[in-house]
Each structure stands twice: as structure tokens, then as C-alpha cells.
C-alpha positions in Angstrom: 94.2 113.5 114.3 93.3 112.6 117.7 95.8 111.7 120.1 94.8 108.3 120.2 95.8 107.6 116.7 99.3 108.7 117.1 100.6 105.7 118.9 99.0 103.9 116.0 100.6 105.9 113.5 104.2 106.1 115.1 104.1 102.2 115.4 103.1 101.6 111.7 105.9 103.7 111.0 108.4 102.0 112.9 107.3 98.6 111.7 107.7 99.9 108.4 111.3 101.4 108.9 112.1 98.1 110.4 111.0 95.9 107.5 112.4 98.4 105.0 115.6 98.8 106.8 116.5 95.3 107.9 114.3 92.4 106.6 114.5 93.8 103.1 118.2 92.8 103.2 116.9 89.2 103.2 114.8 89.1 100.2 115.4 86.6 97.3 117.8 87.3 94.9 116.3 85.1 92.3 114.6 86.4 89.4 111.0 86.9 90.0 108.1 85.2 87.5 108.7 88.1 84.9 112.3 88.0 84.7 112.3 84.0 84.3 109.5 84.5 81.4 111.4 87.0 79.8 114.6 84.6 79.7 113.0 81.6 78.1 114.7 80.7 75.2 117.9 81.9 76.5 120.9 80.4 78.3 122.1 82.4 81.3 125.3 81.6 83.3 125.6 82.4 87.0 125.6 85.7 87.4 122.1 85.8 85.1 124.1 87.0 82.1 122.6 85.9 78.7 125.0 83.7 77.1 123.4 82.3 74.1 119.8 81.5 72.2 116.9 84.1 71.7 114.7 85.7 74.2 112.7 88.9 74.9 115.2 90.0 77.5 118.0 90.5 74.9 116.3 93.6 73.8 116.2 95.1 77.4 117.4 98.5 78.0 118.3 100.4 81.0 115.8 102.4 82.6 115.8 106.4 82.3 116.6 106.7 86.2 118.8 103.7 86.2 121.7 106.7 87.3 119.2 108.1 90.2 120.4 108.1 93.8 118.2 105.1 94.7 118.3 103.0 91.9 118.4 99.1 92.0 117.1 99.1 95.5 120.7 101.0 97.0 122.0 104.1 97.8 124.8 105.4 95.0 128.0 106.0 96.8 127.4 103.6 99.9 129.8 100.6 99.0 128.3 98.2 101.8 125.7 96.2 100.3 123.6 95.5 103.5 124.0 99.2 104.5 123.0 100.4 100.9 120.0 98.3 100.6 118.8 99.2 104.2 119.2 103.0 104.0 117.4 102.9 100.6 114.3 101.3 102.3 114.4 103.6 105.0 114.4 106.9 102.8 111.6 105.2 100.7 109.6 104.8 103.9 110.4 108.2 104.9 109.5 109.9 101.6 106.5 107.7 101.1 105.0 108.7 104.7 106.0 112.4 104.2 104.3 112.8 100.7 101.2 110.6 102.2 101.0 112.7 105.2 101.3 116.0 103.3 98.3 114.9 101.0 96.1 113.9 104.3 96.9 117.2 105.8 95.9 119.0 102.7 92.7 116.8 102.4 91.6 117.2 106.0 88.6 118.6 107.2 88.8 122.0 108.4 85.3 123.1 110.1 82.4 121.5 111.3 80.4 119.1 109.0 77.6 120.6 107.5 74.0 118.8 107.2 72.4 118.3 104.0 70.1 121.3 104.3 73.3 123.5 104.7 73.1 124.4 108.4 75.9 123.4 110.7 75.5 120.0 112.0 75.5 118.8 115.5 78.8 118.0 116.7 77.3 115.2 119.0 75.1 113.5 116.4 75.7 109.9 115.9 78.2 109.5 119.0 76.8 106.6 121.2 78.0 108.4 124.5 75.8 111.2 123.7 72.9 109.4 122.0 71.1 108.7 125.3 67.7 110.5 126.4 68.9 111.3 130.1 72.0 113.1 128.6 69.6 115.1 126.2 67.2 116.0 129.1 70.8 117.1 131.4 71.8 119.3 128.5 68.3 120.8 128.1 68.0 121.6 132.1 71.6 122.9 131.9 70.6 125.4 128.9 67.4 126.2 130.9 64.8 125.2 128.5 63.0 122.6 130.8 
């Protein structure tokens, strides 16, 4: 990665950490469209518990990973809800950044590009700063070919 890219990447990481760590605590606690459609036909109380009727949500079960350390948008063992949600978001961003960065690191180009004929490509080909006949002339004179 070029030196010019690092401020952009670090700025994006900082914004993502800020959103995940602070702003995520202000997300709506009301059920989304899927939850509300699954509750059609049932009556619920103020705590969103089903008290009567018949609806698809009555067959819902806990997820297999419901007891994992970052389940339910929080960190198990942290009693402060604001801190737990923020910490969960920050950990998620860092984990995602680490996995994504690792995959990009593995997939990076490790040598000069080759042209379709199989030879090594010109590292300055396609560069607007070097696609200049005057620059080509100076290079040729410096190499002693003109």
C-alpha cells in the first residue's frame, strides 16, 4: 500500500470505531420489519413478550451461538449496557479490519505485472506523468541510445 493510502485507511478505521463504539448505543430498540411481521397474530406486552394469540414467532428458538462472548450486541460479563454495546462494536470492527486486512495482504501483488506476451511489463506504462514524448527522449539520451 502506498504511503498516501494510509491516512485514508486509518481515517476510515477511526470513523468505523467511533460509529461502532458510540453511535451504535443510540440505535432503535424497537423491533425491525422482520420481527414485527413474525409477531402478527400475537399480542405482546411492553417487554415484547408474547402473551397470547398465534404467530410464527412462537416457534422461535435461541441461536446456537446465543451464549457466545459477543451475543446480543454486547460483551458477556460487562454489566454496563452502554459500555457493553460499545465494546462489542469496537471488537467487531477490529476483528473485521484484521480479517479483511489479512485477506488483502495475502492477495496482494508480489512482483512486477507481466504483459499478455509473458514478458515483464514496463513499470511506467500507463502512467500519465511518464506518457510524454519529451520524457521518453530524455530517457533515451540518458541511456545512451540517442
